N, CA, C and O atoms as a Maestro MAE file, in Angstrom:
{
 s_m_m2io_version
 :::
 2.0.0
}

f_m_ct {
 s_m_title
 :::
 protein
 m_atom[208] {
  # First column is atom index #
  i_m_mmod_type
  r_m_x_coord
  r_m_y_coord
  r_m_z_coord
  i_m_residue_number
  s_m_chain_name
  s_m_pdb_residue_name
  s_m_pdb_atom_name
  i_m_atomic_number
  :::
  1 25 25.534 2.485 -32.770 1 A "MET " " N  " 7
  2 3 24.095 2.615 -32.926 1 A "MET " " CA " 6
  3 2 23.358 1.963 -31.759 1 A "MET " " C  " 6
  4 15 22.335 2.481 -31.311 1 A "MET " " O  " 8
  5 25 23.859 0.842 -31.265 2 A "LYS " " N  " 7
  6 3 23.199 0.175 -30.145 2 A "LYS " " CA " 6
  7 2 23.252 1.042 -28.893 2 A "LYS " " C  " 6
  8 15 22.285 1.122 -28.136 2 A "LYS " " O  " 8
  9 25 24.388 1.683 -28.688 3 A "ARG " " N  " 7
  10 3 24.525 2.546 -27.512 3 A "ARG " " CA " 6
  11 2 23.565 3.740 -27.615 3 A "ARG " " C  " 6
  12 15 22.951 4.132 -26.622 3 A "ARG " " O  " 8
  13 25 23.439 4.311 -28.811 4 A "PHE " " N  " 7
  14 3 22.524 5.433 -29.011 4 A "PHE " " CA " 6
  15 2 21.082 5.006 -28.767 4 A "PHE " " C  " 6
  16 15 20.331 5.722 -28.104 4 A "PHE " " O  " 8
  17 25 20.689 3.860 -29.288 5 A "ALA " " N  " 7
  18 3 19.323 3.378 -29.095 5 A "ALA " " CA " 6
  19 2 19.047 3.095 -27.623 5 A "ALA " " C  " 6
  20 15 17.968 3.414 -27.125 5 A "ALA " " O  " 8
  21 25 19.999 2.508 -26.932 6 A "ALA " " N  " 7
  22 3 19.823 2.233 -25.508 6 A "ALA " " CA " 6
  23 2 19.725 3.532 -24.718 6 A "ALA " " C  " 6
  24 15 18.916 3.642 -23.797 6 A "ALA " " O  " 8
  25 25 20.538 4.505 -25.071 7 A "MET " " N  " 7
  26 3 20.518 5.783 -24.372 7 A "MET " " CA " 6
  27 2 19.188 6.505 -24.608 7 A "MET " " C  " 6
  28 15 18.644 7.112 -23.686 7 A "MET " " O  " 8
  29 25 18.668 6.445 -25.821 8 A "MET " " N  " 7
  30 3 17.412 7.121 -26.121 8 A "MET " " CA " 6
  31 2 16.223 6.468 -25.422 8 A "MET " " C  " 6
  32 15 15.275 7.160 -25.050 8 A "MET " " O  " 8
  33 25 16.255 5.161 -25.238 9 A "THR " " N  " 7
  34 3 15.148 4.519 -24.529 9 A "THR " " CA " 6
  35 2 15.132 4.913 -23.063 9 A "THR " " C  " 6
  36 15 14.073 4.923 -22.435 9 A "THR " " O  " 8
  37 25 16.280 5.235 -22.517 10 A "VAL " " N  " 7
  38 3 16.349 5.654 -21.117 10 A "VAL " " CA " 6
  39 2 16.089 7.151 -20.981 10 A "VAL " " C  " 6
  40 15 15.382 7.575 -20.067 10 A "VAL " " O  " 8
  41 25 16.648 7.948 -21.874 11 A "LEU " " N  " 7
  42 3 16.579 9.398 -21.726 11 A "LEU " " CA " 6
  43 2 15.326 10.034 -22.320 11 A "LEU " " C  " 6
  44 15 14.827 11.023 -21.785 11 A "LEU " " O  " 8
  45 25 14.822 9.494 -23.395 12 A "ALA " " N  " 7
  46 3 13.693 10.122 -24.087 12 A "ALA " " CA " 6
  47 2 12.373 9.479 -23.679 12 A "ALA " " C  " 6
  48 15 11.618 9.011 -24.531 12 A "ALA " " O  " 8
  49 25 12.102 9.456 -22.405 13 A "THR " " N  " 7
  50 3 10.855 8.867 -21.927 13 A "THR " " CA " 6
  51 2 9.831 9.966 -21.680 13 A "THR " " C  " 6
  52 15 10.206 11.090 -21.347 13 A "THR " " O  " 8
  53 25 8.563 9.668 -21.836 14 A "PRO " " N  " 7
  54 3 7.533 10.671 -21.555 14 A "PRO " " CA " 6
  55 2 7.533 11.126 -20.096 14 A "PRO " " C  " 6
  56 15 7.094 12.237 -19.801 14 A "PRO " " O  " 8
  57 25 8.011 10.295 -19.191 15 A "ALA " " N  " 7
  58 3 8.026 10.664 -17.776 15 A "ALA " " CA " 6
  59 2 8.912 11.876 -17.530 15 A "ALA " " C  " 6
  60 15 8.637 12.670 -16.631 15 A "ALA " " O  " 8
  61 25 9.949 12.025 -18.300 16 A "LEU " " N  " 7
  62 3 10.840 13.166 -18.126 16 A "LEU " " CA " 6
  63 2 10.216 14.458 -18.652 16 A "LEU " " C  " 6
  64 15 10.588 15.546 -18.214 16 A "LEU " " O  " 8
  65 25 9.287 14.348 -19.571 17 A "ALA " " N  " 7
  66 3 8.653 15.528 -20.149 17 A "ALA " " CA " 6
  67 2 7.351 15.884 -19.445 17 A "ALA " " C  " 6
  68 15 6.732 16.895 -19.778 17 A "ALA " " O  " 8
  69 25 6.925 15.080 -18.486 18 A "HIS " " N  " 7
  70 3 5.629 15.262 -17.848 18 A "HIS " " CA " 6
  71 2 5.793 15.908 -16.479 18 A "HIS " " C  " 6
  72 15 6.688 15.540 -15.718 18 A "HIS " " O  " 8
  73 25 4.936 16.864 -16.169 19 A "ASP " " N  " 7
  74 3 4.999 17.560 -14.885 19 A "ASP " " CA " 6
  75 2 4.420 16.743 -13.742 19 A "ASP " " C  " 6
  76 15 4.697 17.023 -12.576 19 A "ASP " " O  " 8
  77 25 3.632 15.753 -14.060 20 A "GLY " " N  " 7
  78 3 2.980 14.952 -13.035 20 A "GLY " " CA " 6
  79 2 1.495 14.858 -13.309 20 A "GLY " " C  " 6
  80 15 1.024 15.224 -14.386 20 A "GLY " " O  " 8
  81 25 0.770 14.369 -12.337 21 A "VAL " " N  " 7
  82 3 -0.670 14.192 -12.493 21 A "VAL " " CA " 6
  83 2 -1.353 15.554 -12.446 21 A "VAL " " C  " 6
  84 15 -1.104 16.356 -11.546 21 A "VAL " " O  " 8
  85 25 -2.205 15.797 -13.411 22 A "HIS " " N  " 7
  86 3 -2.967 17.039 -13.452 22 A "HIS " " CA " 6
  87 2 -4.438 16.686 -13.294 22 A "HIS " " C  " 6
  88 15 -5.058 16.168 -14.224 22 A "HIS " " O  " 8
  89 25 -4.995 16.962 -12.133 23 A "LEU " " N  " 7
  90 3 -6.396 16.670 -11.903 23 A "LEU " " CA " 6
  91 2 -7.269 17.744 -12.540 23 A "LEU " " C  " 6
  92 15 -6.855 18.896 -12.673 23 A "LEU " " O  " 8
  93 25 -8.462 17.364 -12.925 24 A "HIS " " N  " 7
  94 3 -9.414 18.279 -13.533 24 A "HIS " " CA " 6
  95 2 -9.747 19.386 -12.532 24 A "HIS " " C  " 6
  96 15 -9.957 19.095 -11.354 24 A "HIS " " O  " 8
  97 25 -9.801 20.632 -12.963 25 A "PRO " " N  " 7
  98 3 -10.012 21.731 -12.010 25 A "PRO " " CA " 6
  99 2 -11.363 21.696 -11.300 25 A "PRO " " C  " 6
  100 15 -11.506 22.305 -10.240 25 A "PRO " " O  " 8
  101 25 -12.347 21.007 -11.848 26 A "HIS " " N  " 7
  102 3 -13.663 20.957 -11.214 26 A "HIS " " CA " 6
  103 2 -13.819 19.757 -10.296 26 A "HIS " " C  " 6
  104 15 -14.882 19.578 -9.702 26 A "HIS " " O  " 8
  105 25 -12.799 18.936 -10.164 27 A "GLY " " N  " 7
  106 3 -12.796 17.889 -9.164 27 A "GLY " " CA " 6
  107 2 -13.251 16.517 -9.599 27 A "GLY " " C  " 6
  108 15 -13.203 15.595 -8.785 27 A "GLY " " O  " 8
  109 25 -13.690 16.320 -10.832 28 A "ILE " " N  " 7
  110 3 -14.210 15.012 -11.219 28 A "ILE " " CA " 6
  111 2 -13.101 13.958 -11.227 28 A "ILE " " C  " 6
  112 15 -13.357 12.797 -10.907 28 A "ILE " " O  " 8
  113 25 -11.880 14.343 -11.587 29 A "ASP " " N  " 7
  114 3 -10.770 13.387 -11.564 29 A "ASP " " CA " 6
  115 2 -10.445 12.966 -10.140 29 A "ASP " " C  " 6
  116 15 -10.115 11.805 -9.897 29 A "ASP " " O  " 8
  117 25 -10.535 13.890 -9.204 30 A "ALA " " N  " 7
  118 3 -10.281 13.559 -7.803 30 A "ALA " " CA " 6
  119 2 -11.337 12.594 -7.288 30 A "ALA " " C  " 6
  120 15 -11.032 11.699 -6.500 30 A "ALA " " O  " 8
  121 25 -12.571 12.769 -7.726 31 A "VAL " " N  " 7
  122 3 -13.647 11.860 -7.310 31 A "VAL " " CA " 6
  123 2 -13.364 10.456 -7.815 31 A "VAL " " C  " 6
  124 15 -13.489 9.494 -7.058 31 A "VAL " " O  " 8
  125 25 -12.988 10.320 -9.074 32 A "TRP " " N  " 7
  126 3 -12.674 8.996 -9.619 32 A "TRP " " CA " 6
  127 2 -11.480 8.382 -8.905 32 A "TRP " " C  " 6
  128 15 -11.449 7.173 -8.674 32 A "TRP " " O  " 8
  129 25 -10.499 9.202 -8.556 33 A "LEU " " N  " 7
  130 3 -9.328 8.707 -7.842 33 A "LEU " " CA " 6
  131 2 -9.719 8.186 -6.464 33 A "LEU " " C  " 6
  132 15 -9.247 7.127 -6.049 33 A "LEU " " O  " 8
  133 25 -10.563 8.904 -5.761 34 A "VAL " " N  " 7
  134 3 -11.026 8.463 -4.438 34 A "VAL " " CA " 6
  135 2 -11.872 7.202 -4.563 34 A "VAL " " C  " 6
  136 15 -11.712 6.274 -3.770 34 A "VAL " " O  " 8
  137 25 -12.766 7.151 -5.543 35 A "LEU " " N  " 7
  138 3 -13.593 5.957 -5.733 35 A "LEU " " CA " 6
  139 2 -12.747 4.733 -6.066 35 A "LEU " " C  " 6
  140 15 -13.014 3.641 -5.565 35 A "LEU " " O  " 8
  141 25 -11.740 4.906 -6.899 36 A "ALA " " N  " 7
  142 3 -10.857 3.786 -7.240 36 A "ALA " " CA " 6
  143 2 -10.081 3.322 -6.020 36 A "ALA " " C  " 6
  144 15 -9.906 2.119 -5.822 36 A "ALA " " O  " 8
  145 25 -9.611 4.256 -5.196 37 A "ALA " " N  " 7
  146 3 -8.878 3.887 -3.981 37 A "ALA " " CA " 6
  147 2 -9.786 3.156 -3.003 37 A "ALA " " C  " 6
  148 15 -9.368 2.180 -2.380 37 A "ALA " " O  " 8
  149 25 -11.029 3.620 -2.861 38 A "LEU " " N  " 7
  150 3 -11.973 2.943 -1.974 38 A "LEU " " CA " 6
  151 2 -12.305 1.540 -2.480 38 A "LEU " " C  " 6
  152 15 -12.395 0.601 -1.689 38 A "LEU " " O  " 8
  153 25 -12.484 1.396 -3.781 39 A "ALA " " N  " 7
  154 3 -12.772 0.080 -4.346 39 A "ALA " " CA " 6
  155 2 -11.594 -0.861 -4.157 39 A "ALA " " C  " 6
  156 15 -11.779 -2.033 -3.832 39 A "ALA " " O  " 8
  157 25 -10.399 -0.360 -4.356 40 A "LEU " " N  " 7
  158 3 -9.209 -1.186 -4.164 40 A "LEU " " CA " 6
  159 2 -9.056 -1.585 -2.702 40 A "LEU " " C  " 6
  160 15 -8.751 -2.738 -2.398 40 A "LEU " " O  " 8
  161 25 -9.266 -0.640 -1.807 41 A "GLY " " N  " 7
  162 3 -9.183 -0.944 -0.379 41 A "GLY " " CA " 6
  163 2 -10.261 -1.919 0.060 41 A "GLY " " C  " 6
  164 15 -9.993 -2.828 0.845 41 A "GLY " " O  " 8
  165 25 -11.471 -1.740 -0.435 42 A "GLY " " N  " 7
  166 3 -12.560 -2.662 -0.111 42 A "GLY " " CA " 6
  167 2 -12.310 -4.053 -0.654 42 A "GLY " " C  " 6
  168 15 -12.601 -5.047 0.011 42 A "GLY " " O  " 8
  169 25 -11.775 -4.126 -1.854 43 A "GLY " " N  " 7
  170 3 -11.437 -5.433 -2.432 43 A "GLY " " CA " 6
  171 2 -10.343 -6.128 -1.654 43 A "GLY " " C  " 6
  172 15 -10.399 -7.340 -1.445 43 A "GLY " " O  " 8
  173 25 -9.349 -5.373 -1.225 44 A "ALA " " N  " 7
  174 3 -8.265 -5.956 -0.428 44 A "ALA " " CA " 6
  175 2 -8.787 -6.430 0.920 44 A "ALA " " C  " 6
  176 15 -8.392 -7.496 1.394 44 A "ALA " " O  " 8
  177 25 -9.677 -5.650 1.550 45 A "ALA " " N  " 7
  178 3 -10.250 -6.049 2.837 45 A "ALA " " CA " 6
  179 2 -11.095 -7.308 2.683 45 A "ALA " " C  " 6
  180 15 -11.026 -8.207 3.521 45 A "ALA " " O  " 8
  181 25 -11.890 -7.379 1.624 46 A "ALA " " N  " 7
  182 3 -12.714 -8.568 1.385 46 A "ALA " " CA " 6
  183 2 -11.840 -9.791 1.128 46 A "ALA " " C  " 6
  184 15 -12.149 -10.888 1.591 46 A "ALA " " O  " 8
  185 25 -10.768 -9.603 0.403 47 A "LEU " " N  " 7
  186 3 -9.856 -10.713 0.127 47 A "LEU " " CA " 6
  187 2 -9.201 -11.207 1.409 47 A "LEU " " C  " 6
  188 15 -9.089 -12.414 1.625 47 A "LEU " " O  " 8
  189 25 -8.772 -10.288 2.253 48 A "LEU " " N  " 7
  190 3 -8.134 -10.681 3.512 48 A "LEU " " CA " 6
  191 2 -9.121 -11.352 4.461 48 A "LEU " " C  " 6
  192 15 -8.749 -12.282 5.176 48 A "LEU " " O  " 8
  193 25 -10.371 -10.897 4.481 49 A "ARG " " N  " 7
  194 3 -11.380 -11.527 5.337 49 A "ARG " " CA " 6
  195 2 -11.720 -12.932 4.863 49 A "ARG " " C  " 6
  196 15 -11.952 -13.825 5.678 49 A "ARG " " O  " 8
  197 25 -11.752 -13.130 3.561 50 A "SER " " N  " 7
  198 3 -12.137 -14.441 3.030 50 A "SER " " CA " 6
  199 2 -11.019 -15.470 3.156 50 A "SER " " C  " 6
  200 15 -11.276 -16.665 3.011 50 A "SER " " O  " 8
  201 25 -9.801 -15.048 3.418 51 A "ARG " " N  " 7
  202 3 -8.669 -15.974 3.501 51 A "ARG " " CA " 6
  203 2 -8.536 -16.605 4.875 51 A "ARG " " C  " 6
  204 15 -7.691 -17.482 5.053 51 A "ARG " " O  " 8
  205 25 -9.333 -16.197 5.853 52 A "LYS " " N  " 7
  206 3 -9.232 -16.740 7.212 52 A "LYS " " CA " 6
  207 2 -9.676 -18.169 7.289 52 A "LYS " " C  " 6
  208 15 -9.649 -18.767 8.364 52 A "LYS " " O  " 8
  :::
 }
 m_bond[207] {
  # First column is bond index #
  i_m_from
  i_m_to
  i_m_order
  :::
  1 1 2 1
  2 2 3 1
  3 3 4 2
  4 3 5 1
  5 5 6 1
  6 6 7 1
  7 7 8 2
  8 7 9 1
  9 9 10 1
  10 10 11 1
  11 11 12 2
  12 11 13 1
  13 13 14 1
  14 14 15 1
  15 15 16 2
  16 15 17 1
  17 17 18 1
  18 18 19 1
  19 19 20 2
  20 19 21 1
  21 21 22 1
  22 22 23 1
  23 23 24 2
  24 23 25 1
  25 25 26 1
  26 26 27 1
  27 27 28 2
  28 27 29 1
  29 29 30 1
  30 30 31 1
  31 31 32 2
  32 31 33 1
  33 33 34 1
  34 34 35 1
  35 35 36 2
  36 35 37 1
  37 37 38 1
  38 38 39 1
  39 39 40 2
  40 39 41 1
  41 41 42 1
  42 42 43 1
  43 43 44 2
  44 43 45 1
  45 45 46 1
  46 46 47 1
  47 47 48 2
  48 47 49 1
  49 49 50 1
  50 50 51 1
  51 51 52 2
  52 51 53 1
  53 53 54 1
  54 54 55 1
  55 55 56 2
  56 55 57 1
  57 57 58 1
  58 58 59 1
  59 59 60 2
  60 59 61 1
  61 61 62 1
  62 62 63 1
  63 63 64 2
  64 63 65 1
  65 65 66 1
  66 66 67 1
  67 67 68 2
  68 67 69 1
  69 69 70 1
  70 70 71 1
  71 71 72 2
  72 71 73 1
  73 73 74 1
  74 74 75 1
  75 75 76 2
  76 75 77 1
  77 77 78 1
  78 78 79 1
  79 79 80 2
  80 79 81 1
  81 81 82 1
  82 82 83 1
  83 83 84 2
  84 83 85 1
  85 85 86 1
  86 86 87 1
  87 87 88 2
  88 87 89 1
  89 89 90 1
  90 90 91 1
  91 91 92 2
  92 91 93 1
  93 93 94 1
  94 94 95 1
  95 95 96 2
  96 95 97 1
  97 97 98 1
  98 98 99 1
  99 99 100 2
  100 99 101 1
  101 101 102 1
  102 102 103 1
  103 103 104 2
  104 103 105 1
  105 105 106 1
  106 106 107 1
  107 107 108 2
  108 107 109 1
  109 109 110 1
  110 110 111 1
  111 111 112 2
  112 111 113 1
  113 113 114 1
  114 114 115 1
  115 115 116 2
  116 115 117 1
  117 117 118 1
  118 118 119 1
  119 119 120 2
  120 119 121 1
  121 121 122 1
  122 122 123 1
  123 123 124 2
  124 123 125 1
  125 125 126 1
  126 126 127 1
  127 127 128 2
  128 127 129 1
  129 129 130 1
  130 130 131 1
  131 131 132 2
  132 131 133 1
  133 133 134 1
  134 134 135 1
  135 135 136 2
  136 135 137 1
  137 137 138 1
  138 138 139 1
  139 139 140 2
  140 139 141 1
  141 141 142 1
  142 142 143 1
  143 143 144 2
  144 143 145 1
  145 145 146 1
  146 146 147 1
  147 147 148 2
  148 147 149 1
  149 149 150 1
  150 150 151 1
  151 151 152 2
  152 151 153 1
  153 153 154 1
  154 154 155 1
  155 155 156 2
  156 155 157 1
  157 157 158 1
  158 158 159 1
  159 159 160 2
  160 159 161 1
  161 161 162 1
  162 162 163 1
  163 163 164 2
  164 163 165 1
  165 165 166 1
  166 166 167 1
  167 167 168 2
  168 167 169 1
  169 169 170 1
  170 170 171 1
  171 171 172 2
  172 171 173 1
  173 173 174 1
  174 174 175 1
  175 175 176 2
  176 175 177 1
  177 177 178 1
  178 178 179 1
  179 179 180 2
  180 179 181 1
  181 181 182 1
  182 182 183 1
  183 183 184 2
  184 183 185 1
  185 185 186 1
  186 186 187 1
  187 187 188 2
  188 187 189 1
  189 189 190 1
  190 190 191 1
  191 191 192 2
  192 191 193 1
  193 193 194 1
  194 194 195 1
  195 195 196 2
  196 195 197 1
  197 197 198 1
  198 198 199 1
  199 199 200 2
  200 199 201 1
  201 201 202 1
  202 202 203 1
  203 203 204 2
  204 203 205 1
  205 205 206 1
  206 206 207 1
  207 207 208 2
  :::
 }
}
C-alpha cells in the first residue's frame, strides 16, 4: 500500500494532465503577466539599488 500511495503521488499529478498555460484569447491574461513581470523586475532593480 505504501508503494502504491507513493507511486500515485508522483504519477497522478495535475501537471501531467495539463497542457500548459492557456492565456485568455482577448489578451487580458497577457497584460497581467507583463505587468507582474514589470513589477517584479522593478522591485528587483529597486532592491539592488538600495543595497549599495
